[in-house]
Each structure stands twice: as structure tokens, then as C-alpha cells.
C-alpha positions as CSV (number, residue, x, y, z in Angstrom):
1,X,68.1,-66.3,-183.1
2,X,64.3,-65.8,-183.6
3,X,61.6,-66.9,-186.2
4,X,61.9,-64.1,-188.5
5,X,65.9,-64.5,-188.8
6,X,65.0,-67.4,-190.5
7,X,61.4,-66.7,-191.8
8,X,60.1,-63.7,-193.3
9,X,57.3,-61.7,-191.4
10,X,55.3,-61.2,-194.0
11,X,55.3,-65.7,-194.8
12,X,54.3,-65.7,-191.6
13,X,51.4,-63.7,-191.4
14,X,49.8,-64.6,-194.1
15,X,50.1,-68.4,-192.5
16,X,49.0,-67.1,-189.5
17,X,45.8,-65.5,-191.3
18,X,45.7,-68.7,-193.5
19,X,44.1,-70.6,-190.3
20,X,43.2,-68.2,-188.4
21,X,39.5,-70.4,-187.9
22,X,39.6,-73.3,-185.3
23,X,40.2,-76.6,-187.4
24,X,41.8,-75.1,-190.2
25,X,45.1,-75.4,-189.8
26,X,47.0,-77.6,-192.3
27,X,51.1,-78.2,-190.8
28,X,52.2,-78.6,-194.6
29,X,49.9,-75.5,-195.5
30,X,51.7,-74.0,-192.8
31,X,54.9,-74.8,-193.7
32,X,54.1,-73.7,-197.6
33,X,53.2,-70.4,-197.1
34,X,55.6,-69.6,-194.4
35,X,58.5,-70.7,-196.2
36,X,59.7,-73.4,-194.1
37,X,59.1,-75.7,-197.0
38,X,62.1,-73.9,-198.5
39,X,64.7,-74.5,-196.3
40,X,67.3,-76.4,-195.7
41,X,67.3,-79.1,-192.7
42,X,69.8,-77.4,-190.7
43,X,67.8,-74.3,-191.0
44,X,64.1,-76.7,-189.8
45,X,66.7,-78.3,-187.5
46,X,66.9,-74.1,-186.4
47,X,63.8,-73.2,-186.6
48,X,62.9,-76.3,-184.3
49,X,65.4,-75.1,-181.5
50,X,63.0,-72.3,-181.3
51,X,60.1,-74.0,-181.6
52,X,61.1,-76.6,-178.4
53,X,59.9,-74.3,-175.6
54,X,61.4,-76.0,-173.4
55,X,64.7,-76.8,-174.7
56,X,64.2,-80.9,-174.7
57,X,64.8,-82.0,-178.0
58,X,61.4,-82.6,-178.8
59,X,57.7,-81.3,-179.0
60,X,55.5,-82.8,-176.8
61,X,51.5,-82.6,-177.4
62,X,51.3,-79.9,-174.7
63,X,54.0,-77.9,-176.7
64,X,52.7,-78.3,-179.6
65,X,49.2,-77.4,-179.1
66,X,50.7,-73.3,-178.6
67,X,52.6,-74.1,-182.0
68,X,51.4,-70.7,-183.8
69,X,51.6,-69.0,-180.5
70,X,55.5,-69.6,-181.1
71,X,55.0,-67.6,-184.3
72,X,53.4,-64.8,-183.1
73,X,52.3,-64.0,-179.0
74,X,48.3,-63.1,-179.6
75,X,47.7,-66.4,-182.3
76,X,45.2,-68.9,-181.0
77,X,46.1,-72.0,-179.6
78,X,45.6,-75.0,-181.8
79,X,42.5,-77.6,-181.3
80,X,42.4,-81.0,-179.8
81,X,41.7,-82.4,-183.1
82,X,44.7,-80.5,-184.7
83,X,47.4,-81.1,-182.1
84,X,46.3,-84.8,-182.4
85,X,46.4,-84.6,-186.0
86,X,49.4,-82.4,-186.1
87,X,51.4,-84.7,-183.7
88,X,50.3,-88.4,-185.7
89,X,51.5,-87.1,-189.0
90,X,55.4,-86.3,-187.1
91,X,55.8,-88.8,-184.8
92,X,57.7,-91.1,-186.7
93,X,58.0,-93.2,-183.4
94,X,54.7,-93.4,-182.1
95,X,56.5,-92.1,-178.6
96,X,54.1,-89.3,-178.3
97,X,56.9,-86.7,-179.0
98,X,58.1,-84.7,-182.6
99,X,62.0,-85.2,-183.0
100,X,63.3,-81.9,-185.5
101,X,63.7,-85.3,-187.6
102,X,59.4,-85.6,-187.5
103,X,59.5,-80.8,-188.6
104,X,61.7,-81.6,-191.6
105,X,58.9,-84.2,-192.5
106,X,56.6,-81.8,-193.5
107,X,59.6,-79.9,-196.2
108,X,58.7,-83.0,-198.0
109,X,55.1,-84.1,-198.1
């Protein structure tokens, strides 16, 4: 399964266009524009599984900086500031990584 099986390619493209400039990425806005905020918890978990590059069950900081590239090869890398802000917002237990429930969190914000 790929992200385009769950999200519209045009919505993904619009979300990526919205955050092309460095330090313009907002997880909440990206989730809204891409359509992720409208997905069920089970669909969010499937998206999370696709985004979890090493299949560890978590998205760690090293993976998170390449978040946009999981949606489209050639997309920019998140800046250090964007990565840390995203991690802080979704890491509910402070362990330095995001579980599926952290990604699901943005659906309700």
C-alpha cells in the first residue's frame, strides 16, 4: 500500500506546495491540506506504518526530518527547528519518538 492509496495525489501536492519554503511547515496545516485530518484512526495508523521508514513502530527524529520526502521524492527536508517542533508536539511521553497515537493527535487539533 502507498500513501496515494489513502490520500489524494492532488491533496498531497497541495500540502507540499504549501510548505516549500524552509521553516514554513506546520504539521496541523499539512494534515488538513493533505486530507490526513479527515481519516479514521485505522487509516492514520496505516499512514503511520508507511511513514515509519524502518518499521520500528515509531518515527524517530532522524526519520522525521525526511517526513515530506515520504510523500514525494525530491521534497525538501524539514529544518532542525521544524523537526524539533513537530517532535515536541507529537511525542506525548517524552521518549524522543512518535508512536501512531502521536500522529493521530493532529487529527483532533
